[in-house]
mmCIF file of the N, C-alpha and C atoms, coordinates in Angstrom:
data_MODEL
# 
_entry.id   MODEL 
# 
loop_
_atom_site.group_PDB 
_atom_site.id 
_atom_site.type_symbol 
_atom_site.label_atom_id 
_atom_site.label_alt_id 
_atom_site.label_comp_id 
_atom_site.label_asym_id 
_atom_site.label_entity_id 
_atom_site.label_seq_id 
_atom_site.pdbx_PDB_ins_code 
_atom_site.Cartn_x 
_atom_site.Cartn_y 
_atom_site.Cartn_z 
_atom_site.occupancy 
_atom_site.B_iso_or_equiv 
_atom_site.pdbx_formal_charge 
_atom_site.auth_seq_id 
_atom_site.auth_comp_id 
_atom_site.auth_asym_id 
_atom_site.auth_atom_id 
_atom_site.pdbx_PDB_model_num 
ATOM 1   N N  . MET A 1 1  ? 0.836   -1.171 0.000   1.00 0.00 ? 1  MET A N  1 
ATOM 2   C CA . MET A 1 1  ? 0.000   0.000  0.000   1.00 0.00 ? 1  MET A CA 1 
ATOM 3   C C  . MET A 1 1  ? 0.886   1.240  0.000   1.00 0.00 ? 1  MET A C  1 
ATOM 4   N N  . CYS A 1 2  ? 0.493   2.230  -0.752  1.00 0.00 ? 2  CYS A N  1 
ATOM 5   C CA . CYS A 1 2  ? 1.221   3.489  -0.824  1.00 0.00 ? 2  CYS A CA 1 
ATOM 6   C C  . CYS A 1 2  ? 0.416   4.578  -0.128  1.00 0.00 ? 2  CYS A C  1 
ATOM 7   N N  . LEU A 1 3  ? 1.129   5.529  0.443   1.00 0.00 ? 3  LEU A N  1 
ATOM 8   C CA . LEU A 1 3  ? 0.472   6.647  1.085   1.00 0.00 ? 3  LEU A CA 1 
ATOM 9   C C  . LEU A 1 3  ? 1.019   7.932  0.499   1.00 0.00 ? 3  LEU A C  1 
ATOM 10  N N  . GLY A 1 4  ? 0.138   8.709  -0.116  1.00 0.00 ? 4  GLY A N  1 
ATOM 11  C CA . GLY A 1 4  ? 0.515   10.013 -0.636  1.00 0.00 ? 4  GLY A CA 1 
ATOM 12  C C  . GLY A 1 4  ? 0.073   11.069 0.352   1.00 0.00 ? 4  GLY A C  1 
ATOM 13  N N  . ILE A 1 5  ? 0.973   11.967 0.690   1.00 0.00 ? 5  ILE A N  1 
ATOM 14  C CA . ILE A 1 5  ? 0.695   13.027 1.644   1.00 0.00 ? 5  ILE A CA 1 
ATOM 15  C C  . ILE A 1 5  ? 0.467   14.325 0.877   1.00 0.00 ? 5  ILE A C  1 
ATOM 16  N N  . PRO A 1 6  ? -0.618  15.045 1.137   1.00 0.00 ? 6  PRO A N  1 
ATOM 17  C CA . PRO A 1 6  ? -0.873  16.307 0.434   1.00 0.00 ? 6  PRO A CA 1 
ATOM 18  C C  . PRO A 1 6  ? 0.116   17.393 0.832   1.00 0.00 ? 6  PRO A C  1 
ATOM 19  N N  . GLY A 1 7  ? 0.528   18.151 -0.157  1.00 0.00 ? 7  GLY A N  1 
ATOM 20  C CA . GLY A 1 7  ? 1.393   19.299 0.074   1.00 0.00 ? 7  GLY A CA 1 
ATOM 21  C C  . GLY A 1 7  ? 1.164   20.323 -1.014  1.00 0.00 ? 7  GLY A C  1 
ATOM 22  N N  . GLN A 1 8  ? 1.608   21.552 -0.753  1.00 0.00 ? 8  GLN A N  1 
ATOM 23  C CA . GLN A 1 8  ? 1.430   22.626 -1.723  1.00 0.00 ? 8  GLN A CA 1 
ATOM 24  C C  . GLN A 1 8  ? 2.789   23.091 -2.228  1.00 0.00 ? 8  GLN A C  1 
ATOM 25  N N  . ILE A 1 9  ? 2.914   23.179 -3.536  1.00 0.00 ? 9  ILE A N  1 
ATOM 26  C CA . ILE A 1 9  ? 4.159   23.640 -4.151  1.00 0.00 ? 9  ILE A CA 1 
ATOM 27  C C  . ILE A 1 9  ? 4.302   25.135 -3.897  1.00 0.00 ? 9  ILE A C  1 
ATOM 28  N N  . THR A 1 10 ? 5.431   25.517 -3.291  1.00 0.00 ? 10 THR A N  1 
ATOM 29  C CA . THR A 1 10 ? 5.654   26.925 -2.959  1.00 0.00 ? 10 THR A CA 1 
ATOM 30  C C  . THR A 1 10 ? 6.760   27.565 -3.781  1.00 0.00 ? 10 THR A C  1 
ATOM 31  N N  . GLU A 1 11 ? 7.614   26.727 -4.384  1.00 0.00 ? 11 GLU A N  1 
ATOM 32  C CA . GLU A 1 11 ? 8.764   27.273 -5.108  1.00 0.00 ? 11 GLU A CA 1 
ATOM 33  C C  . GLU A 1 11 ? 9.296   26.228 -6.084  1.00 0.00 ? 11 GLU A C  1 
ATOM 34  N N  . ILE A 1 12 ? 9.745   26.682 -7.237  1.00 0.00 ? 12 ILE A N  1 
ATOM 35  C CA . ILE A 1 12 ? 10.434  25.813 -8.183  1.00 0.00 ? 12 ILE A CA 1 
ATOM 36  C C  . ILE A 1 12 ? 11.920  26.074 -7.985  1.00 0.00 ? 12 ILE A C  1 
ATOM 37  N N  . THR A 1 13 ? 12.665  25.059 -7.570  1.00 0.00 ? 13 THR A N  1 
ATOM 38  C CA . THR A 1 13 ? 14.083  25.251 -7.292  1.00 0.00 ? 13 THR A CA 1 
ATOM 39  C C  . THR A 1 13 ? 14.965  24.946 -8.488  1.00 0.00 ? 13 THR A C  1 
ATOM 40  N N  . ASN A 1 14 ? 14.531  24.038 -9.351  1.00 0.00 ? 14 ASN A N  1 
ATOM 41  C CA . ASN A 1 14 ? 15.320  23.683 -10.524 1.00 0.00 ? 14 ASN A CA 1 
ATOM 42  C C  . ASN A 1 14 ? 14.373  23.204 -11.627 1.00 0.00 ? 14 ASN A C  1 
ATOM 43  N N  . PRO A 1 15 ? 13.924  24.127 -12.500 1.00 0.00 ? 15 PRO A N  1 
ATOM 44  C CA . PRO A 1 15 ? 12.965  23.720 -13.539 1.00 0.00 ? 15 PRO A CA 1 
ATOM 45  C C  . PRO A 1 15 ? 13.528  22.688 -14.511 1.00 0.00 ? 15 PRO A C  1 
ATOM 46  N N  . GLU A 1 16 ? 14.819  22.758 -14.779 1.00 0.00 ? 16 GLU A N  1 
ATOM 47  C CA . GLU A 1 16 ? 15.437  21.804 -15.710 1.00 0.00 ? 16 GLU A CA 1 
ATOM 48  C C  . GLU A 1 16 ? 15.361  20.374 -15.191 1.00 0.00 ? 16 GLU A C  1 
ATOM 49  N N  . HIS A 1 17 ? 15.589  20.203 -13.888 1.00 0.00 ? 17 HIS A N  1 
ATOM 50  C CA . HIS A 1 17 ? 15.522  18.871 -13.274 1.00 0.00 ? 17 HIS A CA 1 
ATOM 51  C C  . HIS A 1 17 ? 14.173  18.596 -12.620 1.00 0.00 ? 17 HIS A C  1 
ATOM 52  N N  . LYS A 1 18 ? 13.240  19.539 -12.787 1.00 0.00 ? 18 LYS A N  1 
ATOM 53  C CA . LYS A 1 18 ? 11.866  19.404 -12.291 1.00 0.00 ? 18 LYS A CA 1 
ATOM 54  C C  . LYS A 1 18 ? 11.823  19.183 -10.777 1.00 0.00 ? 18 LYS A C  1 
ATOM 55  N N  . LEU A 1 19 ? 12.504  20.088 -10.061 1.00 0.00 ? 19 LEU A N  1 
ATOM 56  C CA . LEU A 1 19 ? 12.529  20.031 -8.606  1.00 0.00 ? 19 LEU A CA 1 
ATOM 57  C C  . LEU A 1 19 ? 11.812  21.237 -8.027  1.00 0.00 ? 19 LEU A C  1 
ATOM 58  N N  . ALA A 1 20 ? 11.065  20.999 -6.961  1.00 0.00 ? 20 ALA A N  1 
ATOM 59  C CA . ALA A 1 20 ? 10.281  22.063 -6.336  1.00 0.00 ? 20 ALA A CA 1 
ATOM 60  C C  . ALA A 1 20 ? 10.282  21.880 -4.827  1.00 0.00 ? 20 ALA A C  1 
ATOM 61  N N  . ILE A 1 21 ? 9.938   22.960 -4.123  1.00 0.00 ? 21 ILE A N  1 
ATOM 62  C CA . ILE A 1 21 ? 9.736   22.898 -2.675  1.00 0.00 ? 21 ILE A CA 1 
ATOM 63  C C  . ILE A 1 21 ? 8.238   22.746 -2.436  1.00 0.00 ? 21 ILE A C  1 
ATOM 64  N N  . VAL A 1 22 ? 7.896   21.775 -1.606  1.00 0.00 ? 22 VAL A N  1 
ATOM 65  C CA . VAL A 1 22 ? 6.507   21.521 -1.250  1.00 0.00 ? 22 VAL A CA 1 
ATOM 66  C C  . VAL A 1 22 ? 6.355   21.677 0.252   1.00 0.00 ? 22 VAL A C  1 
ATOM 67  N N  . ASN A 1 23 ? 5.329   22.402 0.656   1.00 0.00 ? 23 ASN A N  1 
ATOM 68  C CA . ASN A 1 23 ? 5.012   22.593 2.063   1.00 0.00 ? 23 ASN A CA 1 
ATOM 69  C C  . ASN A 1 23 ? 4.008   21.519 2.459   1.00 0.00 ? 23 ASN A C  1 
ATOM 70  N N  . ILE A 1 24 ? 4.441   20.659 3.368   1.00 0.00 ? 24 ILE A N  1 
ATOM 71  C CA . ILE A 1 24 ? 3.594   19.567 3.851   1.00 0.00 ? 24 ILE A CA 1 
ATOM 72  C C  . ILE A 1 24 ? 3.373   19.780 5.336   1.00 0.00 ? 24 ILE A C  1 
ATOM 73  N N  . GLY A 1 25 ? 2.242   20.366 5.668   1.00 0.00 ? 25 GLY A N  1 
ATOM 74  C CA . GLY A 1 25 ? 1.917   20.604 7.066   1.00 0.00 ? 25 GLY A CA 1 
ATOM 75  C C  . GLY A 1 25 ? 2.940   21.471 7.784   1.00 0.00 ? 25 GLY A C  1 
ATOM 76  N N  . GLY A 1 26 ? 3.487   22.451 7.102   1.00 0.00 ? 26 GLY A N  1 
ATOM 77  C CA . GLY A 1 26 ? 4.470   23.348 7.703   1.00 0.00 ? 26 GLY A CA 1 
ATOM 78  C C  . GLY A 1 26 ? 5.910   22.903 7.521   1.00 0.00 ? 26 GLY A C  1 
ATOM 79  N N  . VAL A 1 27 ? 6.116   21.697 7.019   1.00 0.00 ? 27 VAL A N  1 
ATOM 80  C CA . VAL A 1 27 ? 7.460   21.184 6.759   1.00 0.00 ? 27 VAL A CA 1 
ATOM 81  C C  . VAL A 1 27 ? 7.727   21.310 5.263   1.00 0.00 ? 27 VAL A C  1 
ATOM 82  N N  . LYS A 1 28 ? 8.845   21.944 4.920   1.00 0.00 ? 28 LYS A N  1 
ATOM 83  C CA . LYS A 1 28 ? 9.172   22.142 3.504   1.00 0.00 ? 28 LYS A CA 1 
ATOM 84  C C  . LYS A 1 28 ? 10.189  21.109 3.060   1.00 0.00 ? 28 LYS A C  1 
ATOM 85  N N  . ARG A 1 29 ? 9.886   20.470 1.949   1.00 0.00 ? 29 ARG A N  1 
ATOM 86  C CA . ARG A 1 29 ? 10.742  19.426 1.393   1.00 0.00 ? 29 ARG A CA 1 
ATOM 87  C C  . ARG A 1 29 ? 10.916  19.656 -0.102  1.00 0.00 ? 29 ARG A C  1 
ATOM 88  N N  . GLN A 1 30 ? 12.073  19.275 -0.608  1.00 0.00 ? 30 GLN A N  1 
ATOM 89  C CA . GLN A 1 30 ? 12.272  19.307 -2.052  1.00 0.00 ? 30 GLN A CA 1 
ATOM 90  C C  . GLN A 1 30 ? 11.729  18.012 -2.634  1.00 0.00 ? 30 GLN A C  1 
ATOM 91  N N  . VAL A 1 31 ? 10.946  18.125 -3.689  1.00 0.00 ? 31 VAL A N  1 
ATOM 92  C CA . VAL A 1 31 ? 10.380  16.948 -4.349  1.00 0.00 ? 31 VAL A CA 1 
ATOM 93  C C  . VAL A 1 31 ? 10.561  17.066 -5.854  1.00 0.00 ? 31 VAL A C  1 
ATOM 94  N N  . ASN A 1 32 ? 10.463  15.941 -6.499  1.00 0.00 ? 32 ASN A N  1 
ATOM 95  C CA . ASN A 1 32 ? 10.534  15.882 -7.944  1.00 0.00 ? 32 ASN A CA 1 
ATOM 96  C C  . ASN A 1 32 ? 9.112   16.008 -8.489  1.00 0.00 ? 32 ASN A C  1 
ATOM 97  N N  . ILE A 1 33 ? 8.902   16.926 -9.438  1.00 0.00 ? 33 ILE A N  1 
ATOM 98  C CA . ILE A 1 33 ? 7.563   17.158 -9.990  1.00 0.00 ? 33 ILE A CA 1 
ATOM 99  C C  . ILE A 1 33 ? 7.424   16.647 -11.426 1.00 0.00 ? 33 ILE A C  1 
ATOM 100 N N  . ALA A 1 34 ? 8.341   15.796 -11.857 1.00 0.00 ? 34 ALA A N  1 
ATOM 101 C CA . ALA A 1 34 ? 8.325   15.298 -13.240 1.00 0.00 ? 34 ALA A CA 1 
ATOM 102 C C  . ALA A 1 34 ? 7.012   14.609 -13.613 1.00 0.00 ? 34 ALA A C  1 
ATOM 103 N N  . CYS A 1 35 ? 6.360   13.972 -12.649 1.00 0.00 ? 35 CYS A N  1 
ATOM 104 C CA . CYS A 1 35 ? 5.117   13.243 -12.938 1.00 0.00 ? 35 CYS A CA 1 
ATOM 105 C C  . CYS A 1 35 ? 3.923   14.161 -13.192 1.00 0.00 ? 35 CYS A C  1 
ATOM 106 N N  . ILE A 1 36 ? 4.036   15.433 -12.832 1.00 0.00 ? 36 ILE A N  1 
ATOM 107 C CA . ILE A 1 36 ? 2.866   16.320 -12.962 1.00 0.00 ? 36 ILE A CA 1 
ATOM 108 C C  . ILE A 1 36 ? 3.062   17.445 -13.971 1.00 0.00 ? 36 ILE A C  1 
ATOM 109 N N  . VAL A 1 37 ? 4.206   17.480 -14.637 1.00 0.00 ? 37 VAL A N  1 
ATOM 110 C CA . VAL A 1 37 ? 4.437   18.550 -15.614 1.00 0.00 ? 37 VAL A CA 1 
ATOM 111 C C  . VAL A 1 37 ? 4.351   18.005 -17.035 1.00 0.00 ? 37 VAL A C  1 
ATOM 112 N N  . ASP A 1 38 ? 3.939   18.888 -17.933 1.00 0.00 ? 38 ASP A N  1 
ATOM 113 C CA . ASP A 1 38 ? 3.923   18.577 -19.356 1.00 0.00 ? 38 ASP A CA 1 
ATOM 114 C C  . ASP A 1 38 ? 3.965   19.901 -20.104 1.00 0.00 ? 38 ASP A C  1 
ATOM 115 N N  . GLU A 1 39 ? 3.791   19.864 -21.402 1.00 0.00 ? 39 GLU A N  1 
ATOM 116 C CA . GLU A 1 39 ? 3.870   21.092 -22.194 1.00 0.00 ? 39 GLU A CA 1 
ATOM 117 C C  . GLU A 1 39 ? 2.788   22.096 -21.823 1.00 0.00 ? 39 GLU A C  1 
ATOM 118 N N  . GLN A 1 40 ? 1.600   21.628 -21.447 1.00 0.00 ? 40 GLN A N  1 
ATOM 119 C CA . GLN A 1 40 ? 0.508   22.516 -21.068 1.00 0.00 ? 40 GLN A CA 1 
ATOM 120 C C  . GLN A 1 40 ? 0.636   23.036 -19.639 1.00 0.00 ? 40 GLN A C  1 
ATOM 121 N N  . HIS A 1 41 ? 1.384   22.339 -18.800 1.00 0.00 ? 41 HIS A N  1 
ATOM 122 C CA . HIS A 1 41 ? 1.542   22.725 -17.393 1.00 0.00 ? 41 HIS A CA 1 
ATOM 123 C C  . HIS A 1 41 ? 3.019   22.578 -17.013 1.00 0.00 ? 41 HIS A C  1 
ATOM 124 N N  . PRO A 1 42 ? 3.871   23.527 -17.487 1.00 0.00 ? 42 PRO A N  1 
ATOM 125 C CA . PRO A 1 42 ? 5.307   23.455 -17.200 1.00 0.00 ? 42 PRO A CA 1 
ATOM 126 C C  . PRO A 1 42 ? 5.600   23.756 -15.731 1.00 0.00 ? 42 PRO A C  1 
ATOM 127 N N  . PRO A 1 43 ? 6.829   23.494 -15.278 1.00 0.00 ? 43 PRO A N  1 
ATOM 128 C CA . PRO A 1 43 ? 7.167   23.687 -13.864 1.00 0.00 ? 43 PRO A CA 1 
ATOM 129 C C  . PRO A 1 43 ? 6.786   25.050 -13.301 1.00 0.00 ? 43 PRO A C  1 
ATOM 130 N N  . GLU A 1 44 ? 7.035   26.113 -14.040 1.00 0.00 ? 44 GLU A N  1 
ATOM 131 C CA . GLU A 1 44 ? 6.760   27.452 -13.503 1.00 0.00 ? 44 GLU A CA 1 
ATOM 132 C C  . GLU A 1 44 ? 5.279   27.704 -13.241 1.00 0.00 ? 44 GLU A C  1 
ATOM 133 N N  . LYS A 1 45 ? 4.395   26.925 -13.831 1.00 0.00 ? 45 LYS A N  1 
ATOM 134 C CA . LYS A 1 45 ? 2.958   27.062 -13.575 1.00 0.00 ? 45 LYS A CA 1 
ATOM 135 C C  . LYS A 1 45 ? 2.482   26.204 -12.401 1.00 0.00 ? 45 LYS A C  1 
ATOM 136 N N  . CYS A 1 46 ? 3.386   25.472 -11.771 1.00 0.00 ? 46 CYS A N  1 
ATOM 137 C CA . CYS A 1 46 ? 3.011   24.560 -10.688 1.00 0.00 ? 46 CYS A CA 1 
ATOM 138 C C  . CYS A 1 46 ? 2.959   25.232 -9.323  1.00 0.00 ? 46 CYS A C  1 
ATOM 139 N N  . ILE A 1 47 ? 3.509   26.432 -9.197  1.00 0.00 ? 47 ILE A N  1 
ATOM 140 C CA . ILE A 1 47 ? 3.502   27.105 -7.901  1.00 0.00 ? 47 ILE A CA 1 
ATOM 141 C C  . ILE A 1 47 ? 2.054   27.326 -7.452  1.00 0.00 ? 47 ILE A C  1 
ATOM 142 N N  . GLY A 1 48 ? 1.781   26.896 -6.227  1.00 0.00 ? 48 GLY A N  1 
ATOM 143 C CA . GLY A 1 48 ? 0.425   26.988 -5.682  1.00 0.00 ? 48 GLY A CA 1 
ATOM 144 C C  . GLY A 1 48 ? -0.376  25.707 -5.844  1.00 0.00 ? 48 GLY A C  1 
ATOM 145 N N  . ASP A 1 49 ? 0.069   24.799 -6.710  1.00 0.00 ? 49 ASP A N  1 
ATOM 146 C CA . ASP A 1 49 ? -0.645  23.540 -6.904  1.00 0.00 ? 49 ASP A CA 1 
ATOM 147 C C  . ASP A 1 49 ? -0.575  22.675 -5.645  1.00 0.00 ? 49 ASP A C  1 
ATOM 148 N N  . TRP A 1 50 ? -1.657  21.972 -5.360  1.00 0.00 ? 50 TRP A N  1 
ATOM 149 C CA . TRP A 1 50 ? -1.688  20.955 -4.322  1.00 0.00 ? 50 TRP A CA 1 
ATOM 150 C C  . TRP A 1 50 ? -1.398  19.623 -4.980  1.00 0.00 ? 50 TRP A C  1 
ATOM 151 N N  . VAL A 1 51 ? -0.523  18.840 -4.360  1.00 0.00 ? 51 VAL A N  1 
ATOM 152 C CA . VAL A 1 51 ? -0.102  17.565 -4.941  1.00 0.00 ? 51 VAL A CA 1 
ATOM 153 C C  . VAL A 1 51 ? -0.056  16.486 -3.866  1.00 0.00 ? 51 VAL A C  1 
ATOM 154 N N  . LEU A 1 52 ? -0.102  15.246 -4.308  1.00 0.00 ? 52 LEU A N  1 
ATOM 155 C CA . LEU A 1 52 ? 0.130   14.117 -3.412  1.00 0.00 ? 52 LEU A CA 1 
ATOM 156 C C  . LEU A 1 52 ? 1.588   13.713 -3.561  1.00 0.00 ? 52 LEU A C  1 
ATOM 157 N N  . VAL A 1 53 ? 2.305   13.689 -2.438  1.00 0.00 ? 53 VAL A N  1 
ATOM 158 C CA . VAL A 1 53 ? 3.734   13.382 -2.444  1.00 0.00 ? 53 VAL A CA 1 
ATOM 159 C C  . VAL A 1 53 ? 3.945   11.991 -1.874  1.00 0.00 ? 53 VAL A C  1 
ATOM 160 N N  . HIS A 1 54 ? 4.739   11.202 -2.600  1.00 0.00 ? 54 HIS A N  1 
ATOM 161 C CA . HIS A 1 54 ? 5.103   9.855  -2.156  1.00 0.00 ? 54 HIS A CA 1 
ATOM 162 C C  . HIS A 1 54 ? 6.574   9.639  -2.478  1.00 0.00 ? 54 HIS A C  1 
ATOM 163 N N  . VAL A 1 55 ? 7.346   9.269  -1.491  1.00 0.00 ? 55 VAL A N  1 
ATOM 164 C CA . VAL A 1 55 ? 8.791   9.017  -1.583  1.00 0.00 ? 55 VAL A CA 1 
ATOM 165 C C  . VAL A 1 55 ? 9.539   10.066 -2.418  1.00 0.00 ? 55 VAL A C  1 
ATOM 166 N N  . GLY A 1 56 ? 9.227   11.331 -2.163  1.00 0.00 ? 56 GLY A N  1 
ATOM 167 C CA . GLY A 1 56 ? 9.965   12.411 -2.806  1.00 0.00 ? 56 GLY A CA 1 
ATOM 168 C C  . GLY A 1 56 ? 9.480   12.810 -4.187  1.00 0.00 ? 56 GLY A C  1 
ATOM 169 N N  . PHE A 1 57 ? 8.348   12.272 -4.617  1.00 0.00 ? 57 PHE A N  1 
ATOM 170 C CA . PHE A 1 57 ? 7.781   12.606 -5.919  1.00 0.00 ? 57 PHE A CA 1 
ATOM 171 C C  . PHE A 1 57 ? 6.363   13.127 -5.761  1.00 0.00 ? 57 PHE A C  1 
ATOM 172 N N  . ALA A 1 58 ? 6.047   14.183 -6.482  1.00 0.00 ? 58 ALA A N  1 
ATOM 173 C CA . ALA A 1 58 ? 4.665   14.643 -6.573  1.00 0.00 ? 58 ALA A CA 1 
ATOM 174 C C  . ALA A 1 58 ? 3.997   13.738 -7.608  1.00 0.00 ? 58 ALA A C  1 
ATOM 175 N N  . MET A 1 59 ? 3.100   12.892 -7.145  1.00 0.00 ? 59 MET A N  1 
ATOM 176 C CA . MET A 1 59 ? 2.518   11.862 -8.023  1.00 0.00 ? 59 MET A CA 1 
ATOM 177 C C  . MET A 1 59 ? 1.375   12.397 -8.878  1.00 0.00 ? 59 MET A C  1 
ATOM 178 N N  . ASN A 1 60 ? 0.559   13.286 -8.321  1.00 0.00 ? 60 ASN A N  1 
ATOM 179 C CA . ASN A 1 60 ? -0.518  13.893 -9.098  1.00 0.00 ? 60 ASN A CA 1 
ATOM 180 C C  . ASN A 1 60 ? -1.046  15.127 -8.382  1.00 0.00 ? 60 ASN A C  1 
ATOM 181 N N  . ARG A 1 61 ? -1.738  15.965 -9.140  1.00 0.00 ? 61 ARG A N  1 
ATOM 182 C CA . ARG A 1 61 ? -2.352  17.166 -8.579  1.00 0.00 ? 61 ARG A CA 1 
ATOM 183 C C  . ARG A 1 61 ? -3.692  16.802 -7.948  1.00 0.00 ? 61 ARG A C  1 
ATOM 184 N N  . ILE A 1 62 ? -4.026  17.511 -6.866  1.00 0.00 ? 62 ILE A N  1 
ATOM 185 C CA . ILE A 1 62 ? -5.341  17.372 -6.244  1.00 0.00 ? 62 ILE A CA 1 
ATOM 186 C C  . ILE A 1 62 ? -5.859  18.780 -5.970  1.00 0.00 ? 62 ILE A C  1 
ATOM 187 N N  . ASN A 1 63 ? -7.142  18.881 -5.700  1.00 0.00 ? 63 ASN A N  1 
ATOM 188 C CA . ASN A 1 63 ? -7.658  20.221 -5.397  1.00 0.00 ? 63 ASN A CA 1 
ATOM 189 C C  . ASN A 1 63 ? -7.484  20.506 -3.905  1.00 0.00 ? 63 ASN A C  1 
ATOM 190 N N  . GLU A 1 64 ? -7.626  21.774 -3.554  1.00 0.00 ? 64 GLU A N  1 
ATOM 191 C CA . GLU A 1 64 ? -7.380  22.210 -2.180  1.00 0.00 ? 64 GLU A CA 1 
ATOM 192 C C  . GLU A 1 64 ? -8.313  21.529 -1.183  1.00 0.00 ? 64 GLU A C  1 
ATOM 193 N N  . GLN A 1 65 ? -9.558  21.297 -1.572  1.00 0.00 ? 65 GLN A N  1 
ATOM 194 C CA . GLN A 1 65 ? -10.511 20.649 -0.674  1.00 0.00 ? 65 GLN A CA 1 
ATOM 195 C C  . GLN A 1 65 ? -10.086 19.210 -0.378  1.00 0.00 ? 65 GLN A C  1 
ATOM 196 N N  . GLU A 1 66 ? -9.666  18.469 -1.407  1.00 0.00 ? 66 GLU A N  1 
ATOM 197 C CA . GLU A 1 66 ? -9.188  17.106 -1.197  1.00 0.00 ? 66 GLU A CA 1 
ATOM 198 C C  . GLU A 1 66 ? -7.988  17.099 -0.254  1.00 0.00 ? 66 GLU A C  1 
ATOM 199 N N  . ALA A 1 67 ? -7.088  18.062 -0.458  1.00 0.00 ? 67 ALA A N  1 
ATOM 200 C CA . ALA A 1 67 ? -5.899  18.159 0.394   1.00 0.00 ? 67 ALA A CA 1 
ATOM 201 C C  . ALA A 1 67 ? -6.297  18.396 1.839   1.00 0.00 ? 67 ALA A C  1 
ATOM 202 N N  . ALA A 1 68 ? -7.215  19.331 2.070   1.00 0.00 ? 68 ALA A N  1 
ATOM 203 C CA . ALA A 1 68 ? -7.644  19.664 3.429   1.00 0.00 ? 68 ALA A CA 1 
ATOM 204 C C  . ALA A 1 68 ? -8.309  18.464 4.099   1.00 0.00 ? 68 ALA A C  1 
ATOM 205 N N  . GLU A 1 69 ? -9.149  17.757 3.357   1.00 0.00 ? 69 GLU A N  1 
ATOM 206 C CA . GLU A 1 69 ? -9.829  16.586 3.920   1.00 0.00 ? 69 GLU A CA 1 
ATOM 207 C C  . GLU A 1 69 ? -8.830  15.496 4.293   1.00 0.00 ? 69 GLU A C  1 
ATOM 208 N N  . THR A 1 70 ? -7.864  15.256 3.427   1.00 0.00 ? 70 THR A N  1 
ATOM 209 C CA . THR A 1 70 ? -6.863  14.226 3.693   1.00 0.00 ? 70 THR A CA 1 
ATOM 210 C C  . THR A 1 70 ? -5.995  14.607 4.879   1.00 0.00 ? 70 THR A C  1 
ATOM 211 N N  . LEU A 1 71 ? -5.568  15.880 4.943   1.00 0.00 ? 71 LEU A N  1 
ATOM 212 C CA . LEU A 1 71 ? -4.752  16.327 6.073   1.00 0.00 ? 71 LEU A CA 1 
ATOM 213 C C  . LEU A 1 71 ? -5.526  16.210 7.385   1.00 0.00 ? 71 LEU A C  1 
ATOM 214 N N  . GLN A 1 72 ? -6.818  16.507 7.359   1.00 0.00 ? 72 GLN A N  1 
ATOM 215 C CA . GLN A 1 72 ? -7.652  16.373 8.558   1.00 0.00 ? 72 GLN A CA 1 
ATOM 216 C C  . GLN A 1 72 ? -7.739  14.912 8.993   1.00 0.00 ? 72 GLN A C  1 
ATOM 217 N N  . LEU A 1 73 ? -7.936  14.007 8.051   1.00 0.00 ? 73 LEU A N  1 
ATOM 218 C CA . LEU A 1 73 ? -7.993  12.579 8.387   1.00 0.00 ? 73 LEU A CA 1 
ATOM 219 C C  . LEU A 1 73 ? -6.676  12.092 8.972   1.00 0.00 ? 73 LEU A C  1 
ATOM 220 N N  . LEU A 1 74 ? -5.562  12.523 8.390   1.00 0.00 ? 74 LEU A N  1 
ATOM 221 C CA . LEU A 1 74 ? -4.263  12.120 8.912   1.00 0.00 ? 74 LEU A CA 1 
ATOM 222 C C  . LEU A 1 74 ? -4.051  12.651 10.324  1.00 0.00 ? 74 LEU A C  1 
ATOM 223 N N  . GLN A 1 75 ? -4.528  13.868 10.574  1.00 0.00 ? 75 GLN A N  1 
ATOM 224 C CA . GLN A 1 75 ? -4.413  14.444 11.910  1.00 0.00 ? 75 GLN A CA 1 
ATOM 225 C C  . GLN A 1 75 ? -5.252  13.655 12.913  1.00 0.00 ? 75 GLN A C  1 
ATOM 226 N N  . GLU A 1 76 ? -6.452  13.250 12.524  1.00 0.00 ? 76 GLU A N  1 
ATOM 227 C CA . GLU A 1 76 ? -7.312  12.456 13.405  1.00 0.00 ? 76 GLU A CA 1 
ATOM 228 C C  . GLU A 1 76 ? -6.680  11.099 13.711  1.00 0.00 ? 76 GLU A C  1 
ATOM 229 N N  . ILE A 1 77 ? -6.073  10.495 12.716  1.00 0.00 ? 77 ILE A N  1 
ATOM 230 C CA . ILE A 1 77 ? -5.403  9.217  12.920  1.00 0.00 ? 77 ILE A CA 1 
ATOM 231 C C  . ILE A 1 77 ? -4.248  9.380  13.915  1.00 0.00 ? 77 ILE A C  1 
ATOM 232 N N  . ALA A 1 78 ? -3.455  10.435 13.720  1.00 0.00 ? 78 ALA A N  1 
ATOM 233 C CA . ALA A 1 78 ? -2.323  10.680 14.618  1.00 0.00 ? 78 ALA A CA 1 
ATOM 234 C C  . ALA A 1 78 ? -2.788  10.926 16.044  1.00 0.00 ? 78 ALA A C  1 
ATOM 235 N N  . GLN A 1 79 ? -3.910  11.640 16.212  1.00 0.00 ? 79 GLN A N  1 
ATOM 236 C CA . GLN A 1 79 ? -4.423  11.927 17.558  1.00 0.00 ? 79 GLN A CA 1 
ATOM 237 C C  . GLN A 1 79 ? -4.932  10.665 18.233  1.00 0.00 ? 79 GLN A C  1 
ATOM 238 N N  . SER A 1 80 ? -5.388  9.703  17.476  1.00 0.00 ? 80 SER A N  1 
ATOM 239 C CA . SER A 1 80 ? -5.905  8.482  18.075  1.00 0.00 ? 80 SER A CA 1 
ATOM 240 C C  . SER A 1 80 ? -4.787  7.639  18.694  1.00 0.00 ? 80 SER A C  1 
ATOM 241 N N  . TYR A 1 81 ? -3.539  7.943  18.343  1.00 0.00 ? 81 TYR A N  1 
ATOM 242 C CA . TYR A 1 81 ? -2.396  7.211  18.894  1.00 0.00 ? 81 TYR A CA 1 
ATOM 243 C C  . TYR A 1 81 ? -1.771  7.913  20.096  1.00 0.00 ? 81 TYR A C  1 
ATOM 244 N N  . THR A 1 82 ? -2.319  9.068  20.476  1.00 0.00 ? 82 THR A N  1 
ATOM 245 C CA . THR A 1 82 ? -1.745  9.783  21.626  1.00 0.00 ? 82 THR A CA 1 
ATOM 246 C C  . THR A 1 82 ? -2.561  9.575  22.878  1.00 0.00 ? 82 THR A C  1 
# 
């Protein structure tokens, strides 16, 4: 089973290598965005996009509502272990 964590792209650090900074719950990580870019949606247009991140890759774009719902569920799961 794979788990994708929602995050928002805040910066493109290397468009040639398709690397970006993603904010995941206040933690910023560099991720590879190669899976979500194409000629119609190049790296520079990805800033502000919400994405699902898995093992350092943005696997696909999601909307802000989906991201918020998923983050809320993950928070509830984490609280159930405390």
